[in-house]
C-alpha positions as CSV (number, residue, x, y, z in Angstrom):
1,M,-9.3,-29.5,-18.3
2,P,-9.6,-27.1,-21.4
3,R,-5.8,-25.1,-21.2
4,Q,-6.3,-21.6,-19.8
5,I,-7.0,-18.3,-21.6
6,I,-4.9,-15.8,-20.7
7,D,-5.3,-13.1,-22.6
8,R,-5.7,-10.4,-19.9
9,S,-2.9,-11.3,-17.6
10,Q,-0.7,-10.8,-21.3
11,K,-1.9,-7.8,-21.7
12,L,-1.5,-6.7,-17.8
13,F,2.3,-8.4,-17.9
14,D,2.7,-6.3,-21.0
15,H,1.6,-3.2,-19.9
16,A,3.7,-3.2,-16.2
17,Q,6.9,-4.1,-18.3
18,K,6.6,-0.9,-19.7
19,F,7.1,0.7,-15.6
20,I,8.3,-2.0,-13.6
21,P,11.5,-3.4,-14.1
22,G,10.6,-7.2,-15.5
23,G,7.1,-6.3,-15.5
24,V,7.4,-7.4,-11.7
25,N,8.0,-6.5,-8.0
26,S,9.8,-9.6,-6.7
27,P,12.2,-11.5,-9.5
28,V,10.7,-14.8,-9.2
29,R,7.4,-14.1,-10.3
30,A,8.4,-13.2,-13.7
31,F,8.5,-16.6,-14.7
32,R,12.3,-16.3,-16.3
33,S,12.9,-19.4,-15.1
34,V,10.3,-21.5,-15.9
35,G,9.4,-19.3,-19.2
36,G,5.6,-18.2,-20.4
37,T,3.3,-15.3,-18.8
38,P,2.8,-14.7,-15.4
39,R,-0.6,-14.9,-13.9
40,F,-1.7,-11.8,-12.8
41,F,-4.3,-12.6,-9.9
42,T,-7.2,-10.9,-8.9
43,K,-8.8,-12.6,-5.8
44,A,-8.2,-15.0,-3.5
45,K,-10.3,-17.5,-1.2
46,G,-9.3,-20.6,1.4
47,A,-7.3,-22.7,-1.3
48,Y,-7.8,-21.2,-4.1
49,L,-6.8,-18.0,-6.9
50,W,-8.5,-16.0,-9.6
51,D,-6.2,-14.9,-12.8
52,A,-7.6,-11.6,-14.4
53,D,-9.6,-14.3,-16.9
54,E,-11.3,-15.6,-14.4
55,N,-9.3,-19.5,-14.5
56,R,-9.4,-20.8,-10.9
57,Y,-5.8,-22.2,-9.8
58,V,-5.6,-24.5,-6.6
59,D,-2.8,-22.6,-4.8
60,T,0.5,-24.2,-3.5
61,I,2.3,-21.1,-2.7
62,C,0.1,-19.6,0.0
63,S,1.5,-16.2,-0.8
64,W,5.3,-17.7,0.2
65,G,3.8,-19.4,3.5
66,P,1.9,-16.5,5.1
67,A,-1.2,-17.4,4.0
68,I,-1.4,-20.4,6.4
69,V,-5.3,-20.7,7.7
70,G,-6.3,-20.1,4.1
71,H,-7.0,-16.7,1.4
72,A,-9.1,-13.9,3.0
73,R,-10.1,-16.3,6.5
74,K,-13.1,-14.6,8.0
75,E,-11.3,-13.7,11.3
76,V,-8.4,-12.3,10.0
77,I,-10.1,-9.8,7.5
78,D,-12.6,-8.9,10.3
79,A,-9.5,-8.1,12.4
80,V,-7.7,-6.3,9.7
81,K,-11.5,-4.2,8.8
82,K,-11.8,-3.5,12.6
83,A,-8.3,-1.8,12.7
84,A,-8.6,-0.1,9.5
85,E,-11.5,1.9,10.8
86,G,-9.2,3.2,13.3
87,G,-6.8,4.4,10.8
88,L,-3.9,2.8,9.1
89,S,-0.6,4.4,10.8
90,F,0.1,6.7,13.7
91,G,3.7,6.5,13.8
92,A,3.3,6.0,17.6
93,P,3.1,3.4,19.7
94,T,-0.1,0.6,20.2
95,A,-1.4,-1.7,22.5
96,T,-1.5,-4.6,20.2
97,E,1.9,-4.4,19.5
98,G,2.9,-5.6,22.6
99,E,-0.1,-8.3,22.2
100,L,1.8,-9.6,19.6
101,A,5.4,-9.4,21.0
102,E,4.1,-11.0,24.2
103,W,2.1,-14.2,22.5
104,V,5.4,-14.6,20.3
105,S,7.6,-14.7,23.1
106,K,5.3,-17.5,25.3
107,H,5.0,-19.4,21.9
108,M,8.5,-19.5,21.2
109,P,10.9,-19.4,24.1
110,S,14.1,-18.6,23.0
111,I,12.7,-14.8,22.2
112,E,12.5,-13.2,25.4
113,M,12.3,-10.0,23.7
114,L,10.9,-8.7,20.2
115,R,11.2,-6.0,17.9
116,L,8.8,-5.6,14.8
117,T,9.5,-4.5,11.3
118,S,8.0,-4.4,8.2
119,S,10.2,-7.5,6.4
120,G,11.7,-10.2,6.9
121,T,14.8,-8.6,5.2
122,E,14.7,-5.9,7.8
123,A,14.5,-8.0,10.5
124,T,17.9,-10.5,9.2
125,M,19.7,-7.3,8.3
126,S,19.3,-6.1,12.0
127,A,20.0,-9.2,13.7
128,I,23.3,-9.4,12.0
129,R,23.8,-5.6,12.7
130,L,22.9,-6.9,16.6
131,A,25.4,-9.5,16.3
132,R,28.5,-7.6,15.5
133,G,27.1,-4.7,17.8
134,F,26.3,-7.3,20.5
135,T,29.9,-8.9,19.6
136,G,32.3,-6.5,18.3
137,R,33.1,-8.5,16.1
138,P,32.9,-8.0,11.9
139,K,32.5,-11.6,10.2
140,I,28.9,-13.4,9.5
141,L,28.8,-17.1,8.6
142,K,26.4,-18.1,6.2
143,F,25.2,-21.3,4.0
144,E,25.2,-21.5,0.3
145,G,21.8,-21.5,-0.8
146,C,20.2,-19.9,2.2
147,Y,18.5,-16.3,1.5
148,H,18.2,-14.2,4.2
149,G,16.1,-10.7,2.3
150,H,18.4,-8.4,-0.4
151,V,20.8,-7.4,2.5
152,D,24.0,-6.4,0.7
153,S,26.4,-8.6,3.0
154,L,24.7,-11.6,2.7
155,L,23.7,-11.4,-1.2
156,V,27.0,-13.7,-1.4
157,K,26.1,-17.0,-3.0
158,A,22.3,-16.7,-2.2
159,G,19.4,-18.9,-3.3
160,S,16.2,-18.2,-4.5
161,G,15.4,-15.4,-7.1
162,L,19.5,-15.1,-7.6
163,L,20.4,-18.9,-8.2
164,T,16.7,-19.0,-10.7
165,F,19.0,-16.6,-12.9
166,G,22.2,-18.0,-12.3
167,N,23.7,-15.4,-10.4
168,P,25.3,-16.5,-6.8
169,T,25.8,-12.8,-6.3
170,S,24.3,-9.3,-6.7
171,A,25.5,-6.4,-8.8
172,G,25.9,-3.3,-6.9
173,V,27.1,-5.4,-3.7
174,P,31.3,-4.1,-2.8
175,E,33.7,-6.8,-2.5
176,S,34.4,-5.8,0.7
177,F,31.0,-6.3,2.1
178,A,31.2,-9.9,1.1
179,A,34.6,-10.3,2.5
180,E,32.9,-10.0,5.5
181,T,30.8,-12.7,5.0
182,L,32.1,-16.6,5.0
183,V,30.0,-19.0,2.8
184,L,30.0,-23.2,3.6
185,D,28.0,-25.6,1.9
186,Y,24.5,-26.5,4.3
187,N,25.0,-29.1,6.1
188,D,29.0,-29.1,5.9
189,I,29.6,-30.1,10.0
190,E,33.0,-30.5,9.2
191,G,33.0,-26.9,7.1
192,V,32.0,-25.2,10.4
193,K,34.6,-26.9,13.0
194,A,37.3,-25.4,10.8
195,C,35.8,-22.2,9.8
196,F,35.2,-21.3,14.0
197,A,38.8,-22.9,14.4
198,E,40.1,-20.3,11.8
199,H,38.4,-17.3,12.7
200,S,36.9,-17.8,15.7
201,E,37.7,-13.9,16.9
202,Q,36.1,-12.7,14.4
203,I,32.8,-13.9,13.7
204,A,29.9,-12.4,15.5
205,G,27.3,-14.3,14.3
206,V,25.8,-17.4,12.3
207,I,22.8,-17.1,10.4
208,V,21.0,-20.1,9.2
209,E,17.8,-21.4,7.8
210,P,17.0,-24.1,10.1
211,I,15.4,-25.7,7.7
212,A,16.1,-24.5,4.1
213,G,13.0,-23.1,1.8
214,N,15.1,-21.0,-0.8
215,M,16.8,-23.5,-2.7
216,N,13.3,-25.7,-2.2
217,L,12.9,-27.8,0.9
218,V,16.7,-28.7,2.2
219,R,16.3,-30.4,5.8
220,P,19.2,-30.3,8.0
221,V,21.1,-33.8,8.5
222,E,21.3,-35.1,12.0
223,G,24.3,-33.0,14.0
224,F,24.6,-29.8,12.1
225,L,22.6,-27.5,13.8
226,E,23.5,-28.9,17.3
227,I,27.2,-28.1,16.2
228,L,26.2,-24.7,15.0
229,R,24.9,-24.4,18.7
230,E,27.6,-25.6,20.3
231,Q,30.3,-23.4,18.4
232,C,28.6,-20.4,18.7
233,S,28.5,-21.1,22.6
234,A,32.0,-22.0,22.7
235,H,33.1,-18.9,20.6
236,G,31.2,-16.4,22.2
237,A,29.4,-15.8,18.6
238,V,25.8,-15.0,18.1
239,L,23.2,-18.2,16.8
240,I,20.8,-16.4,14.8
241,F,17.6,-18.7,12.9
242,D,16.3,-17.3,9.8
243,E,12.5,-18.7,10.8
244,V,10.7,-15.9,8.6
245,M,9.7,-19.0,6.3
246,T,9.2,-21.5,8.9
247,G,8.6,-19.6,12.1
248,F,4.7,-20.7,12.8
249,R,4.9,-22.6,9.3
250,V,6.2,-25.9,10.3
251,G,5.0,-26.0,13.9
252,A,3.7,-23.8,16.7
253,Q,7.7,-22.9,17.4
254,G,9.1,-23.4,14.4
255,V,12.1,-25.3,13.6
256,Q,13.5,-24.8,17.4
257,G,10.3,-26.0,18.6
258,L,10.8,-29.1,16.6
259,T,14.5,-29.9,17.4
260,G,15.1,-28.5,20.8
261,I,17.6,-25.8,19.6
262,R,17.9,-22.6,20.8
263,P,19.0,-19.8,19.0
264,D,20.6,-16.8,20.7
265,L,18.4,-14.5,17.6
266,T,15.2,-15.4,15.4
267,T,13.9,-13.5,12.6
268,L,10.8,-14.0,11.7
269,G,8.0,-13.0,8.9
270,K,5.4,-14.2,6.6
271,V,3.1,-16.0,8.9
272,I,3.7,-13.4,11.7
273,G,1.8,-11.2,9.7
274,G,-1.2,-13.3,8.2
275,G,-0.6,-11.6,4.6
276,M,0.2,-8.0,5.3
277,P,4.1,-6.6,5.5
278,M,5.7,-7.8,8.7
279,G,8.9,-9.3,10.2
280,A,10.3,-9.2,13.5
281,F,13.7,-10.1,15.1
282,G,14.0,-11.2,18.4
283,G,15.9,-13.4,21.1
284,R,17.9,-13.0,24.3
285,A,17.1,-10.0,26.6
286,E,20.9,-9.4,27.5
287,I,21.4,-9.0,23.2
288,M,18.4,-7.1,22.7
289,R,18.9,-4.7,25.5
290,Q,21.7,-3.5,22.8
291,V,18.9,-2.6,20.5
292,A,18.1,1.4,20.5
293,P,16.9,3.3,22.1
294,L,18.2,0.9,25.4
295,G,21.6,0.5,23.8
296,P,24.1,2.2,20.7
297,V,22.7,-0.5,18.0
298,Y,20.1,1.6,15.7
299,Q,17.2,0.3,14.2
300,A,13.9,2.2,13.4
301,G,11.1,2.3,11.1
302,T,8.1,4.3,10.0
303,L,6.0,1.3,9.9
304,S,7.2,-0.9,12.2
305,G,4.3,-2.5,14.1
306,N,2.0,-1.4,11.6
307,P,-1.8,-1.5,13.4
308,V,-3.3,-3.4,10.3
309,A,-0.4,-5.7,9.9
310,V,-0.2,-6.3,13.8
311,A,-4.1,-7.2,13.6
312,A,-3.8,-9.6,10.3
313,G,-1.1,-11.0,12.4
314,I,-2.4,-11.8,16.1
315,A,-6.0,-13.2,14.0
316,T,-4.1,-15.5,12.0
317,L,-1.7,-16.9,15.1
318,K,-4.7,-17.7,17.5
319,I,-5.8,-19.8,14.5
320,V,-2.6,-21.9,14.3
321,S,-2.5,-22.0,17.8
322,E,-5.4,-24.3,18.1
323,P,-5.3,-27.6,19.5
324,E,-4.5,-30.4,16.3
325,F,-3.9,-26.9,13.9
326,F,-0.4,-28.4,13.1
327,N,-1.2,-32.2,13.0
328,T,-3.9,-31.6,10.6
329,L,-1.8,-29.6,8.6
330,S,1.1,-31.7,8.6
331,R,-0.7,-34.7,8.1
332,L,-2.8,-33.4,4.7
333,T,0.7,-31.9,3.6
334,A,2.6,-35.0,4.2
335,D,-0.5,-37.1,2.4
336,C,0.0,-34.7,-0.5
337,M,3.6,-35.4,-1.1
338,A,2.8,-39.1,-0.9
339,G,0.4,-39.0,-3.7
340,L,2.6,-37.1,-5.9
341,T,5.3,-39.9,-5.4
342,Q,2.7,-42.4,-6.1
343,A,1.5,-40.4,-8.9
344,A,5.3,-40.3,-10.6
345,R,5.5,-44.1,-9.8
346,E,1.9,-44.5,-11.7
347,A,3.8,-42.6,-14.8
348,G,7.2,-45.0,-14.9
349,I,8.9,-42.0,-13.5
350,T,11.6,-43.1,-11.1
351,R,13.6,-39.5,-11.0
352,F,11.1,-38.0,-8.2
353,C,10.4,-37.3,-4.6
354,A,8.8,-35.0,-2.7
355,D,9.4,-34.1,1.4
356,S,7.5,-32.0,4.0
357,V,7.5,-30.3,7.2
358,G,4.4,-29.1,8.5
359,G,2.4,-27.0,5.9
360,M,6.3,-26.6,3.9
361,F,6.5,-28.9,1.1
362,G,9.7,-29.7,-1.6
363,I,9.4,-31.9,-5.1
364,Y,12.4,-32.4,-6.7
365,F,13.3,-34.5,-10.2
366,A,15.5,-36.4,-8.7
367,H,16.6,-39.7,-7.1
368,A,16.7,-38.8,-3.5
369,C,15.9,-35.5,-1.4
370,P,18.8,-33.1,-1.4
371,K,21.1,-32.2,1.4
372,S,23.0,-29.3,0.2
373,L,23.2,-26.7,-3.0
374,E,24.7,-28.7,-5.2
375,D,22.3,-31.5,-5.0
376,V,19.1,-29.3,-5.5
377,T,21.2,-28.2,-9.0
378,Q,21.8,-31.6,-10.2
379,S,17.9,-32.4,-10.0
380,N,16.3,-32.4,-13.6
381,R,15.3,-28.9,-14.3
382,E,13.7,-29.3,-17.4
383,A,11.5,-31.8,-15.9
384,F,10.5,-28.9,-13.4
385,N,10.0,-26.4,-16.0
386,R,7.8,-28.8,-17.9
387,F,5.6,-30.1,-15.2
388,F,5.1,-26.8,-13.9
389,H,3.3,-25.8,-17.3
390,A,1.5,-28.9,-17.1
391,M,0.1,-28.1,-13.7
392,L,-0.8,-24.9,-14.2
393,E,-2.7,-25.0,-17.9
394,R,-4.9,-27.6,-16.1
395,G,-5.6,-25.1,-13.1
396,V,-2.5,-25.7,-10.2
397,Y,-0.2,-22.8,-9.2
398,L,3.1,-24.0,-8.2
399,A,5.9,-22.2,-7.4
400,P,7.4,-20.8,-10.5
401,S,11.5,-22.3,-9.8
402,A,12.7,-25.5,-8.9
403,Y,14.6,-23.5,-6.1
404,E,11.3,-22.7,-3.9
405,A,9.5,-24.3,-1.5
406,G,5.9,-24.6,-1.6
407,F,3.4,-24.2,0.8
408,L,-0.2,-25.4,1.7
409,S,-2.7,-24.2,3.9
410,I,-5.6,-26.0,6.4
411,E,-8.1,-24.9,4.1
412,H,-6.3,-27.6,1.4
413,Q,-8.2,-30.4,3.1
414,G,-10.6,-32.4,0.8
415,E,-11.2,-31.0,-2.9
416,P,-8.0,-29.0,-3.3
417,I,-6.1,-31.8,-2.6
418,D,-7.5,-34.0,-4.4
419,I,-7.9,-31.6,-7.5
420,I,-4.0,-31.7,-6.8
421,L,-3.2,-35.4,-7.2
422,K,-5.8,-35.7,-10.3
423,T,-4.0,-32.8,-12.1
424,A,-0.7,-34.3,-11.4
425,R,-1.2,-37.9,-12.2
426,E,-2.0,-36.5,-16.3
427,A,0.9,-34.2,-15.7
428,F,3.5,-36.9,-15.1
429,K,2.1,-38.8,-17.6
430,E,2.8,-36.1,-20.2
431,I,6.1,-35.3,-19.0
432,A,7.5,-38.9,-18.4
433,S,9.9,-39.0,-21.3
434,V,11.5,-35.9,-20.3
435,A,11.8,-36.6,-16.4
436,N,13.6,-40.1,-16.9
437,A,16.1,-38.7,-19.3
């Protein structure tokens, strides 16, 4: 395949940089980690994206997770059109908000009550405020490499875009805010025990990505989530699963469905909006009744429960709840990762591995899949950057950072996977000397 022509993307990027910080509205889109010119996209369909220069790409980001049923799926677009024809926003209750909340509650048993928001960041911000309000305690325990949105008190040794720029905390966050956040290594079971032994009377809650995706895909080791549940229950703290990324992405009930571990609160986003801006937090009714107007914990949002976003979410969730949906998605993603690993070996690359859960995956230029942020940072970043561009120039769009998980959709079956693997075989041969360095 010939190299991509990106004249129009370059011109659009040059123009955007005059008016938008870095030319983008979310940092990782700027390609600062991998170098080069970000692609400006004009349309998407199924498993494919088209940029402003009319280059077609197989998409392995899927809007960072939401496009699980494929881009521009007819059922979703039809639902959005119908909702939009009735008005874009009312600032008042609608029947579909209750329908969506009931659907989520039935499919995720830990959620007895639910509050909709406009983003995952709003959801996590509200959940930690609720944990503090419910317990009357100040401190939150989080884990290095987990990202829970750009909430001041959680931008402490965070992952994702911040890690990409080598900046473990954000400017503009007072030390007094960060002081109320306790940070441990992901999968550090003994650290959790020690932390609760020292701070149990001050810990309001623990927030965790039950499968991390913001330092690339990192699974919990056996016993890690179990000890969080045990310690929170023993000391009266609130266990918060941040399933903004994994909720209805790795399985029909998120990570909690795969593990059987029931959190007190769950934050959701991405898939539940079907590609529209939406988030949610929910959990035990006893805790959720502390949210205004029932209780003293204030939370509000002008566009929360937006009818167009709710319509997209309901249409998407109906599709993912179809029999065999997740079995099919999990199988095609696992097969793709196995194919990538085989292609790397055929190119003589030994320092490469891959993993997946549901429709979420991670690729690592390392000898073994990581268990912590430190493991992730030991991978061969230069090899990833070369691989990223070799794939991009041949028409496969990967996440532009070695610290991000990837995503496939149900529409990737067949030709899209074949293209990914064919392209990868060429790309691995091109970068082999760097990958084994």
